[in-house]
C-alpha positions as CSV (number, residue, x, y, z in Angstrom):
1,M,0.3,0.0,-0.1
2,K,2.9,2.5,1.0
3,V,4.7,1.8,-2.3
4,R,1.3,2.2,-4.4
5,R,0.4,5.6,-2.6
6,W,4.1,6.8,-3.2
7,R,3.5,5.5,-6.9
8,L,0.5,7.8,-7.1
9,L,2.0,10.6,-5.5
10,L,5.0,10.4,-7.9
11,A,2.7,10.3,-10.7
12,A,0.7,13.4,-9.6
13,S,3.8,15.4,-8.8
14,C,5.5,15.1,-12.4
15,L,1.9,16.1,-13.7
16,V,1.8,19.4,-11.9
17,A,5.7,19.8,-13.0
18,A,4.3,19.3,-16.4
19,G,1.9,22.3,-16.0
20,L,-1.2,20.5,-14.8
21,S,-3.2,22.0,-12.1
22,P,-4.2,19.8,-8.9
23,A,-8.0,20.5,-10.0
24,A,-6.9,19.0,-13.8
25,L,-5.4,16.0,-12.2
26,Y,-9.0,14.9,-10.8
27,A,-11.1,16.7,-13.3
28,E,-14.6,14.6,-14.3
29,T,-17.1,14.8,-16.9
30,R,-20.5,15.2,-15.1
31,T,-23.8,14.8,-17.7
32,A,-26.9,16.8,-16.8
33,A,-29.8,14.7,-16.6
34,A,-32.0,16.9,-19.0
35,L,-31.9,19.6,-20.7
36,T,-33.6,21.9,-18.2
37,P,-32.5,25.0,-15.9
38,E,-33.0,22.5,-12.6
39,A,-31.1,19.8,-14.3
40,V,-28.3,22.2,-15.5
41,W,-27.9,23.6,-12.4
42,E,-27.8,20.3,-10.4
43,A,-24.6,19.2,-12.6
44,I,-22.9,22.7,-12.3
45,D,-23.5,22.9,-8.6
46,A,-21.8,19.7,-8.4
47,A,-18.9,20.4,-10.6
48,K,-15.7,21.3,-9.2
49,D,-12.6,23.4,-10.6
50,G,-11.6,21.6,-13.7
51,D,-14.5,19.7,-14.5
52,T,-16.6,19.4,-17.5
53,V,-20.6,19.7,-17.7
54,V,-21.9,18.2,-20.5
55,L,-25.5,19.5,-21.8
56,P,-27.3,16.9,-23.9
57,A,-28.5,17.3,-27.3
58,G,-32.3,18.2,-27.8
59,N,-34.7,21.1,-28.0
60,A,-35.8,23.2,-25.1
61,V,-37.8,25.9,-23.9
62,W,-36.5,27.9,-20.8
63,S,-38.7,30.3,-18.3
64,K,-35.9,30.9,-16.6
65,G,-32.0,30.6,-16.2
66,W,-30.2,27.7,-14.8
67,N,-28.7,30.5,-12.4
68,T,-32.0,32.1,-11.4
69,G,-32.4,32.4,-8.0
70,H,-29.0,31.0,-7.3
71,G,-26.8,33.9,-8.2
72,A,-23.8,31.6,-8.0
73,K,-20.6,32.5,-9.2
74,M,-18.5,30.8,-11.8
75,K,-16.0,27.5,-11.4
76,A,-13.1,26.9,-13.4
77,I,-15.4,24.8,-15.5
78,T,-16.4,24.2,-19.0
79,I,-20.2,23.9,-19.9
80,Q,-20.5,21.9,-22.9
81,G,-23.3,21.0,-25.6
82,A,-23.6,18.6,-28.2
83,G,-23.0,21.3,-31.1
84,I,-24.6,24.2,-32.7
85,D,-28.5,23.3,-33.7
86,K,-27.9,20.0,-31.5
87,T,-28.4,21.5,-28.1
88,V,-30.8,24.0,-28.5
89,I,-32.5,26.6,-25.6
90,G,-34.9,28.9,-26.5
91,D,-35.7,31.8,-24.3
92,D,-39.1,32.0,-23.0
93,R,-39.3,34.1,-19.9
94,A,-42.1,36.2,-18.8
95,K,-40.6,38.4,-16.4
96,P,-37.5,40.0,-15.5
97,D,-35.4,37.0,-14.5
98,A,-31.8,36.2,-15.0
99,A,-30.9,35.4,-18.6
100,P,-30.8,31.5,-19.5
101,F,-26.8,31.5,-19.1
102,H,-26.2,34.1,-16.3
103,L,-22.5,33.9,-15.7
104,L,-20.8,35.6,-12.8
105,G,-17.2,35.1,-13.3
106,E,-14.0,35.6,-10.8
107,E,-10.5,36.2,-11.5
108,G,-8.3,33.2,-11.5
109,K,-11.3,30.8,-12.4
110,P,-11.3,30.7,-16.1
111,F,-14.7,29.3,-17.5
112,R,-15.7,28.0,-21.1
113,V,-19.0,27.8,-22.9
114,T,-18.9,25.8,-26.1
115,G,-21.4,23.8,-28.3
116,L,-25.0,25.0,-28.2
117,T,-27.7,27.1,-29.7
118,L,-29.6,30.2,-27.6
119,D,-32.7,30.9,-29.4
120,G,-35.3,33.8,-29.3
121,T,-37.4,33.0,-32.2
122,G,-41.2,33.8,-31.7
123,Y,-40.9,34.8,-27.7
124,R,-41.6,38.2,-27.3
125,N,-39.2,38.9,-24.4
126,A,-36.4,36.5,-25.5
127,G,-33.4,38.7,-24.6
128,N,-35.1,41.7,-23.1
129,W,-33.3,41.5,-19.6
130,G,-29.8,40.4,-20.5
131,G,-30.0,39.2,-23.6
132,L,-29.7,35.2,-24.2
133,M,-26.3,35.2,-22.0
134,T,-24.9,37.9,-19.5
135,I,-21.4,37.6,-18.5
136,K,-20.7,39.9,-15.4
137,G,-17.6,39.6,-12.5
138,T,-14.1,39.9,-12.9
139,C,-12.5,37.0,-15.0
140,K,-10.1,37.8,-17.3
141,N,-9.7,34.9,-19.2
142,F,-13.0,33.3,-20.0
143,R,-13.9,31.7,-23.4
144,I,-17.6,31.7,-25.5
145,D,-17.0,29.3,-28.5
146,H,-18.8,27.6,-31.4
147,C,-22.2,28.7,-30.0
148,K,-25.0,30.3,-32.1
149,F,-27.1,33.4,-30.7
150,K,-30.4,33.7,-32.8
151,N,-33.4,36.3,-33.0
152,T,-33.1,38.7,-30.4
153,D,-32.6,42.1,-30.2
154,C,-30.1,41.7,-27.8
155,M,-28.2,38.3,-28.0
156,L,-25.0,38.9,-25.6
157,S,-24.3,41.0,-23.0
158,I,-20.8,41.4,-20.9
159,N,-20.3,43.9,-18.1
160,G,-17.6,45.3,-15.7
161,D,-14.2,44.9,-15.4
162,T,-14.1,41.6,-17.2
163,Y,-12.8,40.1,-20.7
164,G,-11.8,36.9,-22.6
165,L,-12.5,35.4,-26.1
166,V,-15.7,34.9,-28.1
167,D,-14.7,33.2,-31.0
168,H,-16.3,30.7,-33.8
169,C,-20.0,31.7,-32.6
170,Y,-22.7,32.8,-35.2
171,F,-25.0,35.6,-34.5
172,E,-28.2,35.5,-36.5
173,G,-31.1,38.2,-36.4
174,T,-34.0,37.7,-38.9
175,E,-36.8,39.0,-36.3
176,S,-37.0,41.9,-34.1
177,H,-38.7,42.1,-31.1
178,G,-39.6,45.8,-30.9
179,G,-36.2,47.3,-31.5
180,N,-33.2,47.4,-33.8
181,V,-31.3,44.2,-33.6
182,Q,-27.9,44.9,-31.7
183,P,-26.5,41.9,-30.9
184,I,-24.0,42.7,-28.3
185,D,-23.6,45.1,-25.6
186,F,-20.0,45.2,-23.9
187,S,-20.1,47.9,-21.3
188,G,-16.8,48.5,-19.4
189,P,-15.6,49.1,-15.7
190,G,-16.3,52.9,-16.3
191,A,-14.0,55.9,-15.5
192,A,-11.5,54.3,-13.5
193,N,-9.9,52.8,-16.8
194,Y,-9.2,56.3,-17.8
195,R,-6.5,56.3,-15.3
196,K,-4.9,53.3,-16.5
197,P,-2.4,53.2,-19.5
198,L,-3.3,52.0,-23.0
199,S,-3.2,47.9,-23.2
200,L,-3.0,48.2,-27.4
201,G,-1.7,45.0,-28.8
202,T,-2.0,42.9,-25.8
203,D,-4.4,40.3,-24.3
204,Q,-6.0,42.9,-21.7
205,A,-8.8,43.3,-23.5
206,M,-12.2,41.8,-24.8
207,F,-11.6,39.8,-27.7
208,F,-14.1,38.9,-30.5
209,E,-12.4,36.7,-33.3
210,D,-13.5,34.6,-36.1
211,N,-17.2,34.9,-35.5
212,E,-20.1,35.4,-38.4
213,V,-22.9,37.8,-38.0
214,Y,-25.9,37.8,-40.3
215,I,-28.9,40.4,-39.8
216,A,-31.8,40.4,-42.3
217,P,-32.3,43.5,-44.2
218,Y,-35.4,44.5,-42.3
219,A,-34.8,42.9,-38.9
220,G,-34.9,46.4,-37.4
221,T,-37.4,48.5,-35.6
222,R,-40.9,47.9,-37.0
223,G,-39.3,46.4,-40.4
224,T,-38.1,49.7,-41.5
225,R,-34.7,50.3,-43.3
226,T,-33.0,52.2,-40.9
227,G,-29.5,50.0,-41.3
228,N,-29.0,50.7,-37.5
229,N,-28.2,47.4,-36.8
230,P,-24.7,47.2,-35.1
231,W,-23.3,43.8,-34.1
232,I,-21.3,45.2,-31.1
233,A,-22.0,48.5,-29.1
234,P,-18.7,48.8,-26.7
235,N,-19.0,51.2,-24.2
236,N,-18.6,52.6,-20.5
237,C,-14.3,52.6,-21.0
238,C,-14.3,49.3,-22.2
239,R,-11.3,48.0,-24.2
240,I,-12.2,45.5,-27.2
241,V,-10.5,43.9,-30.2
242,I,-12.8,42.9,-33.2
243,R,-10.9,40.9,-35.9
244,H,-11.3,38.4,-38.5
245,N,-15.0,38.1,-38.6
246,K,-17.2,38.4,-41.4
247,L,-20.6,40.9,-40.9
248,V,-23.4,40.9,-43.5
249,N,-25.9,43.8,-43.0
250,S,-24.2,45.1,-39.9
251,Q,-21.7,47.4,-38.7
252,L,-19.6,48.5,-35.7
253,E,-20.6,51.7,-33.5
254,I,-17.7,52.5,-30.8
255,Y,-20.2,54.5,-28.5
256,A,-19.7,58.0,-27.3
257,P,-20.6,58.9,-23.9
258,G,-24.7,58.8,-22.9
259,R,-27.3,58.3,-21.0
260,N,-27.2,56.7,-17.3
261,K,-23.7,58.0,-16.4
262,Q,-22.3,55.5,-19.5
263,Y,-19.1,56.8,-20.6
264,G,-17.7,55.9,-24.0
265,S,-15.7,53.5,-25.4
266,Q,-12.2,53.9,-24.3
267,Q,-9.8,51.6,-26.7
268,C,-10.5,49.6,-29.8
269,E,-8.7,47.5,-32.5
270,I,-10.7,46.8,-35.3
271,Y,-8.9,44.6,-38.1
272,D,-9.0,41.8,-40.9
273,N,-12.5,41.8,-40.9
274,Q,-15.2,41.3,-43.8
275,F,-18.2,43.7,-43.9
276,S,-21.0,42.8,-46.5
277,T,-24.4,43.7,-47.6
278,E,-27.2,41.2,-49.4
279,G,-30.4,42.0,-50.8
280,E,-31.8,45.2,-49.7
281,G,-30.3,45.8,-46.8
282,R,-28.1,48.9,-46.2
283,P,-26.4,49.6,-43.1
284,Q,-25.7,53.2,-41.9
285,G,-21.8,52.4,-42.6
286,S,-19.4,49.9,-41.3
287,I,-17.5,51.5,-38.7
288,F,-18.2,54.2,-36.4
289,I,-15.9,55.9,-33.6
290,A,-17.3,58.2,-31.4
291,A,-14.9,57.9,-28.5
292,G,-11.1,57.1,-27.5
293,V,-8.6,55.5,-29.4
294,A,-8.8,53.4,-32.1
295,M,-6.8,51.0,-34.7
296,V,-8.4,50.2,-37.9
297,F,-6.7,48.3,-40.6
298,N,-7.1,45.6,-43.2
299,N,-10.7,45.6,-43.1
300,T,-12.8,45.0,-46.5
301,V,-16.3,46.3,-47.4
302,T,-18.5,45.4,-50.0
303,G,-21.9,46.6,-51.1
304,P,-23.9,49.9,-50.7
305,R,-23.6,52.2,-47.5
306,N,-24.7,55.2,-46.2
307,W,-21.2,56.3,-45.0
308,R,-18.5,55.3,-46.9
309,V,-15.7,56.5,-44.6
310,I,-14.5,55.5,-41.2
311,L,-16.6,57.8,-39.7
312,L,-15.5,59.9,-36.5
313,S,-17.9,62.0,-34.3
314,N,-17.9,63.7,-31.1
315,H,-21.6,64.3,-30.4
316,R,-21.1,66.6,-27.4
317,A,-19.6,69.3,-29.9
318,Y,-23.2,70.0,-31.0
319,Y,-26.0,68.2,-28.8
320,V,-27.0,66.7,-25.5
321,M,-28.1,63.3,-25.7
322,A,-31.7,63.0,-23.8
323,G,-31.0,61.3,-20.4
324,S,-27.1,62.2,-20.6
325,P,-25.6,63.7,-17.6
326,F,-22.4,64.8,-19.5
327,G,-23.7,67.9,-20.9
328,K,-22.2,69.9,-24.1
329,A,-18.8,70.4,-24.8
330,D,-18.7,74.3,-24.7
331,G,-15.8,75.3,-23.1
332,K,-17.3,75.9,-19.6
333,N,-18.0,72.0,-18.8
334,P,-15.7,71.1,-16.0
335,I,-15.4,67.3,-17.3
336,D,-13.5,68.6,-20.5
337,G,-10.1,70.1,-20.9
338,N,-11.3,73.5,-22.1
339,E,-7.8,74.6,-23.9
340,I,-10.2,76.1,-26.6
341,P,-12.2,78.2,-24.4
342,A,-16.2,79.3,-24.6
343,G,-16.9,81.3,-27.7
344,Q,-14.3,80.0,-30.3
345,V,-14.6,77.4,-32.7
346,G,-13.9,74.0,-31.2
347,A,-14.8,74.8,-27.6
348,G,-14.5,72.4,-24.9
349,Y,-11.1,70.8,-26.8
350,P,-9.7,68.5,-25.5
351,C,-13.1,66.9,-24.6
352,M,-13.6,64.2,-22.0
353,G,-12.6,60.7,-23.6
354,Q,-13.0,62.1,-26.9
355,V,-11.8,60.5,-30.2
356,G,-8.1,60.6,-30.1
357,R,-7.8,61.5,-26.6
358,A,-8.2,57.9,-24.4
359,T,-6.5,58.6,-21.1
360,D,-6.3,61.1,-18.2
361,I,-3.6,59.3,-16.0
362,N,-2.5,61.9,-13.7
363,G,-6.3,62.8,-13.0
364,D,-5.9,66.5,-13.9
365,G,-8.8,66.6,-16.4
366,I,-7.0,67.4,-19.6
367,F,-6.7,64.0,-21.7
368,E,-3.3,62.9,-23.0
369,P,-3.1,62.9,-26.9
370,T,-3.7,58.8,-28.1
371,P,-4.5,59.3,-31.8
372,C,-6.4,56.8,-33.7
373,Y,-5.0,55.4,-37.0
374,A,-6.5,53.8,-40.1
375,W,-4.6,52.0,-42.9
376,N,-5.2,49.5,-45.5
377,D,-8.9,49.7,-45.6
378,T,-11.2,49.1,-48.9
379,I,-14.4,49.7,-49.7
380,D,-15.6,48.4,-53.0
381,G,-11.9,48.1,-53.7
382,K,-11.1,51.5,-53.2
383,E,-9.5,53.1,-50.2
384,M,-11.3,53.7,-47.1
385,L,-10.4,56.8,-44.6
386,M,-11.0,57.8,-41.4
387,A,-13.1,61.2,-41.8
388,V,-15.0,63.4,-39.2
389,S,-18.7,63.3,-40.1
390,G,-18.8,67.5,-41.1
391,K,-22.1,67.9,-39.2
392,D,-20.5,70.7,-37.1
393,A,-17.9,73.3,-37.1
394,N,-17.1,72.6,-33.4
395,E,-16.7,68.7,-34.0
396,A,-14.3,69.5,-37.0
397,A,-12.3,71.7,-34.6
398,Q,-12.0,69.1,-31.8
399,I,-11.1,66.1,-34.1
400,K,-8.4,67.2,-36.7
401,E,-6.6,64.8,-38.7
402,G,-2.7,64.8,-38.2
403,R,-3.3,65.6,-34.5
404,D,-6.2,63.4,-33.4
405,F,-6.2,60.7,-36.0
406,F,-3.9,59.5,-39.0
407,N,-4.7,57.8,-41.9
408,E,-1.6,55.9,-42.0
409,K,0.2,52.9,-40.2
410,P,1.3,53.8,-36.5
411,P,5.1,53.5,-35.4
412,A,5.7,50.0,-33.9
413,E,6.6,51.6,-30.6
414,Y,3.0,52.6,-30.4
415,Y,1.1,49.9,-31.5
416,T,1.5,46.4,-32.9
417,P,-1.0,43.6,-32.9
418,Y,-1.7,40.9,-30.5
419,V,-0.6,37.6,-31.6
420,Y,-3.7,35.8,-33.8
421,P,-5.1,33.5,-33.0
422,H,-6.0,34.3,-29.5
423,P,-4.0,31.8,-27.1
424,L,-7.2,31.0,-25.3
425,Q,-8.5,29.2,-28.8
426,G,-5.8,26.7,-28.3
427,A,-5.7,26.6,-24.3
428,D,-7.2,23.8,-21.9
429,L,-8.6,26.4,-19.5
430,K,-7.5,25.7,-16.1
431,P,-7.5,27.6,-12.8
């Protein structure tokens, strides 16, 4: 017995030395007894770090999420369905309950969800409260992959100081539930990020790569052809990388400061994406930047667009959004740098978190220069450049080429893209 125990301990020590965690050494596969919220909860509740929870094939309609009423934090586990369109869960909530998949992450507890379809087709309230999947908490290395999100106005909601990778997922919007189809809301941790140095070209951002997006031409509000169907709407000082995706009848909108003390996006990298249109759909444009710093390159756009440039804007230059607490950039607003004083064109510059000004490290109220760059982007085979909207003279004076943005490749010391594919694509997620 002593010899056997010694051998087991020796084998375990060798595996740990090889990089496997103690939890991974004793990982188990637990299969949910049925495709119901209760059965899925039981399997996840019983799981330990390193385990895999398998969801059976089949079609089920849920009136609540597996985490509804529990509020449990995620373990370092994998939740694995039988595959896209094999494990299918419909969202038929009738009240503001948690989403079917309500994932509350913890730093140091990487989790993964893979191989399932979340579907709102025909259900009036599907996705109304946090989308079909909500991710919150502080995890910095989760992975959502090989999943389909279907037919809700909001499909995936990510909130807070959390990030990871969404890859090889399919987002399909062929019907609306009363609003525009805007599949992903990514809201960062807020103004605290302004005091942190940029993390361009690192893994310290939310990554979306190798996904496919299809939005039907008339999927928006009341079937009208507004074209206001952005795939991702990043906001509240988030940091995001959107690369190697295919978008049909959709666009990207990097949000400005808005309602409910929601700050604008802080940092985005958008590259190697393919934008196209089918049928009669016409997105408003392809890429809109309304805040922070942006690296935009190697994107290809085909098909009709209302805007045929990478559009830069500062809404606060000329109006205040209803419900916004930030006020107008007029040279008198204390949240802005106001180096251009009131009464002059461009008053307020440099504005809080505006395009080309993404950080205020020392907290003096004057945001540091962090210029945007765009290069090697095309629309129908022709060069596509960054340009200011031209709606307002104040806006044009606040966002200037050669100062706040450049249509050229940046110096390598300012920006080099992160390795592709993201290492989490090949990682065995372990605590």
